[in-house]
N, C-alpha and C positions, 0 to 999 in steps of 0.2 A: 294325171298332169299336175291337175290345180291341188293334188296333196302333196306333190311334190315342191309345188311351189312353196307354199304353206311349212313347208317341212324349213324347204332349205333360208327361207324368211325369218322363221324361229332360231335359227343356226346362227344368221348372223345378228339377230338382237342379244343370242346372248353371250355371243363376241363379244359382241359390244360393248351390251352390260360387263361382262367381266375385266375386258383391258381397262373399261373408265373405274371399275373398282376397285385396280389394282393401285398399288402406294409404291412411295419410291422413299428413301432413306438417307438424312441429313443428319451429316455427326462430324466430331471434330473435338478439339481441346479447344475453352476458354481462355485465355493469357491477360495478364495485366502486363502495363508496358515492361516491367520487371520481369518478363517471360515466369510469370508464378500463376499458377493457376487460381481460379476465378469460381472458388466459391459457390455454390447455389442461382450461382446468373439462369433467370428463368428464357428459354427458347420457345416461343410460342405463334402456333399461326392460329387467328378467330378463336378459336373452344379447344384448341387440342394443343397440349404446351408439354415440356422436362424442366428438369432443373440439370444442371452440373453438377458434377458429385464432387466427392474429395480433392479429387484429381483433375479435376476442371475439365473429365470429362463427357459430353453427352450424345445424344441421338434421337432422334427426331423425326414419326415416320407422318410421310405427309403424301396425300391424294397426288398422282400424275399426269401426264398430262395435260396441265393448267397450271395457270400464270397465278402465287399466294403471294404475300408481301408477309418477311417472317423480323418478327421483334426478339433479340436482346436484350434484357434488361437487367440491372443490376439496380439494389437502391443505392451503392456507392458507387456508379460508370454512369456516364453517357450513355444512353439506348444507342443500338443499333438497328435500322430500318432497311430493307431492302426486300427486292423480288426476285422471286427463281421458278422455274419451271421444269422438271424433270421427266426422264422417260420414265414409262412399266418398270418398277425393279431397281431403278438407277438406285446406286448410292454414292451421296456427293460429301467429298469432305472439305469442310469450311474451318478455318482455326483461326478466329476473329481476335485482335488484341482490342480491347477494353481501356477508356485511357480513362483513369479516376477521375469522379467527378470531387463536389465539393461535400460528399456526406464524409470524404473522408482526410482532406485534404486543405489546407487554406490559400496558398496559391492554386491560378488557374494551369490547365496543365500541366502539370505534374506528375511524377511518378512518385510512392508512397514512399521508396526512402528519400528520395532528395529532397521529397516538401521536409521530412524529420530531420536531415540535416540542416538547412534553409532555418528552422525552428528551434535545433540546437537542441533538438529532444533525444534524450537516449532509446534504443527499445531496447526491451529485452526480450527475447525467444522461450514461447510457452514451454516447450517440453524442457527446455533446461534449466527452469523456473521447478516443474515438476522433479526432477531428477535431482538436483543439487542439494546436495546434506546439510540437514539445519535442525537445532533442535527445535526452531520453532517456524518449519520447512513452507514455503508458499511465496509469492509477491515478495514481502516485506522484505523474506530473507534472501534473497538472493538483491535487492537495493539496494544494502546494506553495503555492497560489495564495491558500489560503483563511487567516482568521486566526489565529493563534497557531503555526503549520506552518511551520517554517523550512528551509533548506540552502543552502549555502553551494558546491554542486559541481553544476552538471548533469549532469555524467555516474554518478549516484550517484542509485539509488532511494531513498536510507535518508533520513532526515527526523525533525525535533526535534520535540518539544510541548511550549510554554510550561516553555522550562526543562529540560525530559528530553534524555535522550540515544538513541540509535538502537535500544537494547536495550531501552528503557522500553515498545517499541508492540506494541499487540496487532494481530494479524492473521488474520483467518475468513477462510475461503471455504464456504460450505455447511459452514459449520457445526466444522471443520476448523481447527483451529488451524496458522496457518504459520510453520515458523522459516524464519531467516536464514542465512546461511554464516558461519563462526569464522572465518576464516584474510584474508579479503578486504581487503587494506589500504588500494584507491584506487581509489577512482570508476571508472576504465577499465575495472578488473580486473570489472566485480558483470555485466556482457554484461546478462541478461535478468530481470527484475522475474519473480514466481513466477506474480503474476497476469497474464492471460490477457485487455486489455481486448475482445478481438473476439468474449471465450465469456461476457462477464457483462450480466447482466439490472440487477442493483438497488449502489448503491452506496450503504453508511452509515458516518459519521463523525463520532467524538466525543472532543473535545480535555481531557475531564476531569468528573469529577462521578460515573461511567458505573455501570451495576445493577451486583448483584452476581451475574447470571448471565452475567457477562462474568469473563474472569480474574485472573490476578494479577499485573498491572504497574501502574507508579507513572503512565501520564500520557496514553496514549489508547487508543481501541478503532477499525480499520477492520474490518466487515461487508459482506462480499462475497456475495452469492450471482448465480449461472452461472443460464445459459437450462436454459429446459422445451422444447425444439424441438415446435413441431406442423405442420409443414412442411418438406420439401426444399431444402434451399439450398445454396449455396457461394459462399465470400466470399473472394477474393484481394487481395493489397495488397503492393503492389512499390515501391520506393523507392532511392535509391543507399547506403543506409542498411543492405539488409537487405528481406527478404518475411515477407508471415506467410499461409498460407491455415486458413481454417478450415470443414466443412462439418457439414453439419447434416442429421438427419432423423428421420423414426418411422415404424413399421410399421401396417400397414392397418387391424389392430385397434385403433392408437391407446396399445397398452399398454406398446410399450416406445420409448423414444427414447433418441436420442444427441449428442451435439455433440462434434468433434474438432478441433483447430486445433493446427498445427502454426506455430513464427517460427525465425526465421534472419537473425544480425544480425550487422552486421562496424563497430566502432566506428573504423576505420584513418582513415577522411574526416575527422573531427574531431580525435583525437589531431596528422595530419598538419598541423591548421591551429594546432599548440602550437609551442612552440621550439626545441624537441628534436626533429633531426633523427634517423629512426628507421627500422629495420625491423622493422615490426608487422605480427602477421600472426595478431588474433584469429578466433576461430571461435566463436560462440556458440551455439547450439540449443538449440531443448526442443518436447517434444511432449505434449498435453495431453487429456486427456477426461472427459467427465462424462456418463454411462449413467443413465438410471432408468427402472426399471421398475414399472408399481404389476396387484397381481397382484389383487386387488381393490378396491373404495371403501373398504374399512380398510387397506389394506398396501402400504405402498410401499418397494421398495428403490433405491438409488441409490449410486454407484461412480464417485469422483474417483481418475483415477490422471495421476500426473507423473512425467517423465524430464528431467533436461536435464543436457546436455554442456560445456561453458564452458571451451576450451583458450584460453590466453594466452599469446604467443610475444613476447617484447619484446627490440629486439636497438637499445639508445642509439649512435648513431654521434656527433654533436656535439648540442653548444647555445651560444648566446651570450643571456642575460638583458642587456639594459641597464636602470640604477639612476638611481636620482639626481636631481637639477635638471636643470635645461636649461643650464646653466651649467659646472657641473660633475659631467656623466654618464660615470658610470662603467659597467662590464663586467666580467662574470663569464661568460668563455670556459672551455669543460670538450669534452675528448677522452676520450671511454669505451672500452673493451675489454669484451669479455663478453657474455652474454645476461641471461635469465628469462626461464623457462618453468611458466607455473600449470596448475594440472588443477582443476578442478572439479565435480566430479558428485553430481550428487543425484539423490534418487529418492524417492517418496512414493504409496501406493497406503491409499486409504480406502472404506470402506463403512457406510451409512448405515441402519440400518432402522427405517420409522416405522410404527407401530399406531396406527390409531384407534380406542380402546375404545368408543367411543359419541360423541354430540357433545359431550359437556364435557369428557373424558378424548384428552389424545395422549400416546404413549412414544413415546419416541425410543432405539435402540442403536446406538452410534457408535465403531468399530476402526480404529486407521490404524498404517501404520508407515511413519518416515521413515528414510532413509540417506543420508550424504553424505561420501564420500572425496573429502579436499582437499591439496592437492600447491604446494609453492610453493617452489619454486630458482633460486635463482639466485647468478651471481658476476660482480660490474660492480666494475672497476676505473676512478674518476674521476681524471681529469692537467688540473687545472684554473689557470688564470691569472685574475689580477685587477687591472686596472687602468683608466686611465684612457681613455677614450674622445676619438679622430679629431672635433672637433664645427665645426672647418673648411669650409666648403660648399666650397669652390674645391679640395681635397685631396683629390688621389687617394684618400689614403688613410680617406676618410671612413668613419665609422661601425668603426672599427680599432682594436683596444688598441694606443697608443703608450707605455706606459709602467704596467712591470708593478710594482705593488704587492708583490705574493708571489703566489711559485706555490704548491706540492703536490699532493698526490694523495690519494684516499679509496676504500679498496676494501671493499665489503659482502657477503657471502657469507649464503645460508642453505641449510636442508637442515629445510624441516617438513610434517611431515606429521600429518594428521586422519584418524581414520575416527569418526564419531559414528552409532549406533543409537538410534533413539527408537520405543517401541513406549504406545499407547494404547487404552484400553477406558474407555468414559464412556456411562453413559445417564442422557438426559433424560425427563423427563413435567413435564408441566400440565394442571390442572383448572379451570375457571372458569363460573364460575355467576353471570347475572346480572349485576350489577358489580362481580363479584368474580371476583380467579382468586391461584391458587399456580402458582410455579412450582420447580424443585427440579431438581439432578445431582447423581452421584458422576462420580468420575473417580482409574483408577488410573495413574503412566504410570512406566515405567522406562528409563532414557539412559544409553547403555554409551559413552563417550569415550575411545579410543585417541590420544596426543597423546604429539610428539615433535618436542621445537624444538632447532636447533642452527642460532644467527646470532651474526653478528662483524659488527664495523665497528671495521678501521682509520686512520686520520688520521693525514696528513703531512702534514709543511708547511716547505719550506723545507731537505730532507734531516731534522727533528728530529720525532721519534715524538709526536704528541701524548698527554700521559696521559689516564689515566678520570678521571672528574670527583669525585675522590676526597677525606673533606671535610678540613681542615689540610693540604692541598697545594696551594703554588702554586709556577706552571710559569713558571722564572724562566730556559726557554732562550732562545738560545743562550748567554745570558751566563754561568749557570753548568750546567754538563752533569749528567745525572742518568744513572746510570750502571746502573740497573737491568733487568731484561730485558723486551723488548720485550711489553706488552700491548696487546689489543684497546682500541680505546674505549667502546666497549661490546659486551658479551658476555652472552646469555643461554642455555643446554644444559639442558635438563629432559625428564624421560620418564615420562608421567601414562597410569594408565590405572584412570578413575575408576567406580563406580557413584552413579546416583540413582534415588532411588524415592521418589512423591510419591504421594500422594493423599489429593484435593480434593474438595471439594462446595457446594454454595449451597441456599440455600434463601429463596425470596423472595415477598411479598405486596402486589397494588397491588387499586386500588380506586377507584368512579369514586363522584363523590357531585356533586348540585344543592344549593346554599347560597342565599338569596335568591338565587334567577336567576343566581346567581355557578357557573361550572365551578368544580369542585376535582377534581383528582387525586391518589393515593398512592401511594406505591412504600416499600418496608422489607425490605430482607431482610441476608444475610451468609453468608461466603463464609466455609473452614474450608480449612487444610491442614497435612499433616504429611509432613515430607522428612527421607530419609536421605541422607548423603555415605558412600561406603565407598570404598579402595580401596587398590592398594598401595601400601606405608610410608606412608601416615597413618592419625591419629585416626577410628573411625568418628564420626559427630556428627547428632544429628539438634535438628528443632526444629518446634513447633506453631504457627501465627501461625490468628487469627480478625479477619475483616475486614468492620466492621459497616459499612451502606452504607443511604444514602436520598434519596429526590426527593419535591418536593412541589411542586403546578403550577397555576395559580389563573389562571379568565380571568373580569374581571370581565364583569359584565355594560352594559357603556361604550357610547358610541356610537361610541367610537375602538376597533377591533380590538387589542387587549393582552392579551400572556399572559406572567405573570410565572411565576417558578422559583425554586428552590434546591435543591442539591443536595450530596450530599459525605459525607464518613464517613473511616473509619480504611483504607488500602490499603498493603497491602503487596507487596512485589517479593522473592521468595524466589530464592536465586540457582541460575543456571543456568554451566554452566563455565565461560564466561570472566570471571566473574564471582567463579569462585574463585582463580582463578591470578593471582599478582598479578607486578611486574616483571620479576622474574627466570626467571619459569616455575613457580615452585613453589606448591602447590597447597594452600591453608590450609582445611580440610574445617570451623573453626569461624565460618567468616564466616557471619552470620544476616542476616533478611530486614532489606534496608532499609523503613524504614516513614514513612508519609507522611498528615500530617492536609488532607483538600482541603474545601477551601467554596465553592461557585461559583454566582454570583447572574446569571438573566439575565433579561430580556425581550424579546421579540418584537414588534415593531409594522407592523402591515400597514396598507397606504393603495393609494389611487389615486394616479399622477402621471399626467399625459397623457393621462387615462381607461386608465393598463394599470399592471394590477403591481406593485407592489413593497412588500417587505419589510426592515425596519430588527432587526439581530440583536444585541443586546448584548450581553456576557459579562462581569461583573467574578468575580475566582479571587484566591484566595492558599492556597498550600501551606507545610504548615512538617514540614521533611523530616527524620530520626534516621536514626542508623545508616547514614548513607550512606558509601559507598564511594565511594573519591574515586578519578580518572582521569583520564585524559591522551586529546588527540583528537590524531591525525595523518593529516592525508586522511580517511578512514573508520575508520580502526583506533582500537580504545577496551584501552587498556590499563589495570587496576586495583591501586587499591593491598593491596586484599582484608585488609582489617582494621577495614573499618567506622569508619575514624578519623576521619568528618566529622559534622558537622549544617547543616543549609544552611534556605535557605528562597524560595521562589518567587509572584513577587506581579506585576498585570499587567492588561490591559481589552484586548478583542478585541472589533471591530466590524466589520461586512459589512452592503452594501447592495447587493441584487441583485433583480432584477426588468429589464422589457420596456425597455431601452433605446431600443433599434431594436423596432418589433413585429415578435411571431411570433421574439424570439434572447432568451434567456439573459443576461446580464454582471453583473459583481459587480466593486465595488473592495471591498475588506479593508484594514482599520490596525490593529497592535499593535503598543502596547507593553509593555514585557516587563524585569522586573529580578529577578536571581537569584542567590543568593551564598552561598557555604560557609565554614565556620570548623573550618579542620584541626586535629586537636591543641591548642584550642582558645586558637590562637595570631592570632585575629582575624578578621572577615570580608574575603574578597575575591572579587571573579566567578568566579564558575565558568565551563567553557569554551562554556555554551551561553549566554551572558549576550547576548541579542539584543535588545538595549533599542527601538530601531523599527524597525518591516517593513509595508511601501507592497504589497499584490499588487491587482495587476485583469486580469480576461478579459474581454474587451469581440469581442463578435461580430456581426456587419454585412451587410449586400448590399446588392448597386443596386439602387435598386426600379425602374429600366425593365428588369432582367437581373437577377430574381431567381434563377437558379440560378448566379450569379456570388457567392462570399462570400468573406467575409477574416473571420479569427480570429487576437490577437494578444492574450499575454499579457507581463505587465511585472512587476518583482519589484523592490524597491530594500528593501535592509537593510542598517546599522547593522553594522560589524567585530565578528568576537566574538573573544574572547583566546585565539585559537589560532596564533602565531604566535611563540610562544617555543621556546626549543631543549626536544626531550624529554626532557634530562636536569637541565632547571633548575629549579630550587624556587621553585613560583608564587609566593611572598611577596617574592622579591628579583628578579622576571622577569616584571612583567606584561605584556605586549604582543598589542595587539588587531592585528586584520589588517586591510585598507582597507572602505572599505566594497563590498556585494556589488550589482550593478546589469544587470541584462538584460531583453533586449525579444526577444521571437521571432516572426515575424511567418510567418502562412499565406494562403495564399489560392485557393481551390479552384474549378472550374467543373463541376458537375452534367449532365453530356452526356445521360444517362440517369437520369429518376424514375421510381420507383416509381407514385410517388402522381399523376404523369401521362401517363400511357400514350400517351393519343393524338398526343403530341409529339415519339415518338419513334419517328426513321425506320426505315426497313420493314428494311434492314442493318444495325441493333443491338435489335431486339428480342426476340434471345438472351438479350440481358442485361438482368437486372429494376435495377439501380443500377448508374452510372459516371459515374468522376469524374476528374479530372485535375488535377494544383495544383503549384504550387511552395512551401518554405518556408525563411525566413531567418532562422540562429538568432544570435540577436547580435547583433541588426540593427546599434547603433551600437559595434559592435566596442568594447567596454568592456574592459578589464586587468581581471580579477578574478583573484584571486589564492587556492590554499585551504592554502598553507603556507609558509614561508618555509625556504629552505638554509641556513646558517649555515658560513659558510666563516672558519676560523677561521687567524689567520698570526702563527708563532711570534716572527718577527722585530721587529714592531711589539706586539704584545700585543696587537690588536683582534683582534673577530669581529666579523665582516659581515652582515647578514640582506638574502636575495636573494631575493624573492620567488618561488614558482613559479607559472605563471600556467594559466588555463585556458583552455577552448577563447574563440577567437576568433572572427570572422563567418565564416559556414560556407550554403553553398549546396545544397537539398537539393531532386529531384522524384520527384512519387506520383502514383503511379497505382493507384484501389482500386475495383473492381466486385464485380459480382454478381449468379447466375447460379443 
């Protein structure tokens, strides 16, 4: 009996132990207020936790028969905390909706898309970025199809916005400001953009009227966020232009995640499509990583690193460019000797720590270092012949120069070296309660630039050296000999060692309200910056600027879905090193910050067409600019007067209609009108170098209805010519010449062999791939002859100067292969 009692007690204890050790399952899908999945949300109970996957799905095992507190957290959303008690083996489904917090929004309790509409931000889909064909594919390639954004060089990642130049655009990646190289002169030297599109999660763009939390530039903001991986995956892309590999992973406890990208590009195929025969050996490569570590639900650390190696070897051989009319065709035939060797090596590292003090306060500390070493060495002798082309179809010499009007030579030489090192340390914070929000930040930047410039140009025509463009000098050769020593037509020699220290910050307040059923939002803020320029052989100079900015948006309670907004303020751009250096290479430390008064009126009208969603966005803008630093543009090289000698204005209208022209895809048509003029030294208003009057951009995506895996991507751009076709030393008031209109269309066709969303349709031998697609692209489908600059040939005997266009890339074919596993 005693043994039976003991046995029964043991069985009871065992059953109780088994019952207590049993678990329950909590699962579901985490969504945001736009009903989109939240990736990487942490679902935790004490030390037990998991994360939502790329579809927002999660599953967590917890002890049963006990009440536990569950926390759902994400660095970009408000935390959710609740208590739950489940029975053994119970499966409970919970699908929470997280409200976006201040990490990703500016107005409180707004969805992501609602916030972007209020701020006037354009959002680009990362998958569209990765699929859109372009000679220089990536974020910037798609950005150039937006209204107000223009570029006349498909080999360049640079762009101008609403009359600004390339140096007036802010670019952020994960809150880190990104810089562009200093010495690059042509688009074919650029290689790779900093932004690796394989790593991108979100892309937002503002063409003007942006908030105080963004930096001190005059034109635009490109704000990019990289992925936070939740699974292990590798993607590979191969094409005739290069290759890229991106791999991502996450640890078992979901605390550490990372993504690594490698890219290699070779532009020789594009350059070979130009009219200059060359030995061209470009090598552009970079490696980039983004790591995230979440130590607790309150603290997160991330690291962004980049190393870029760009070697540009260029040996031109011959060139023949035909120009003129059909009946009077002329040609420039050039024979080259010499070569160009350029190297651009840049590296950057940034660490960001985010601390969530409580549900209302987030604090960030960001430190970053940027270093660039740039070299431009070239010695090129060009011997040219200018003459009339044989147009006789039956002649054996068809297309050859049969009558020479002038011969000559040009020698260009450069030994340019630049070493720049930037340090940044920044604090950002925000506080929000109910419908109110405060954001603030302070930043210290130290910039050291060591620059050596040694370049010259000698021009000879029919044995007579062409004199430099000296005032009150008339070149009457060969009739009147000029006996002075031989001088270069253009010569720059300088050596600079400059330090720039900056202290900047911002404070802004946002609120949301409802007025008689109408939704109302407002934002008001201000930036400040104090900078000091010092260095060898220059006077130390400093300046303090204050930049107030504001935004107001109203969504009336109408049957039509309309949103109205007005934004603007006083914007400053303190000079970077490039803006301090004049045409002779001398640094002027007394250059002041350029100033611009912005006002932007916007309207978004959302509607249904063919029972599919569409939106028409319209913005009117005006910018009054003062203390302007006049500049010239040659290809992508900008050179400043460095004396704040001008005032200017820019005005225009931007429209974009986007929606599902084809069900399930997004396409758009954009139209822009711009007029921008400047007044240098009170001599009157003339067109600025970026006076891009009319621009039309089209992005169209389609697929074959019976074969949905066969897809087509088409982008087209038409832009009127800009006034950049003048000689580099010409007085713009005496010589205003526009380039021809820029017209280009790029087409891409791809077939999805393996689709992760359709695993049942994948053959067994391809199961190792999550995605697999093949395709081809045609750049410059209609083979338009677009020119970026003019080469000016001088003939001393006839006293004439000829403008010969420098054409960009012709029609080119590319083949692509993309896979994920």
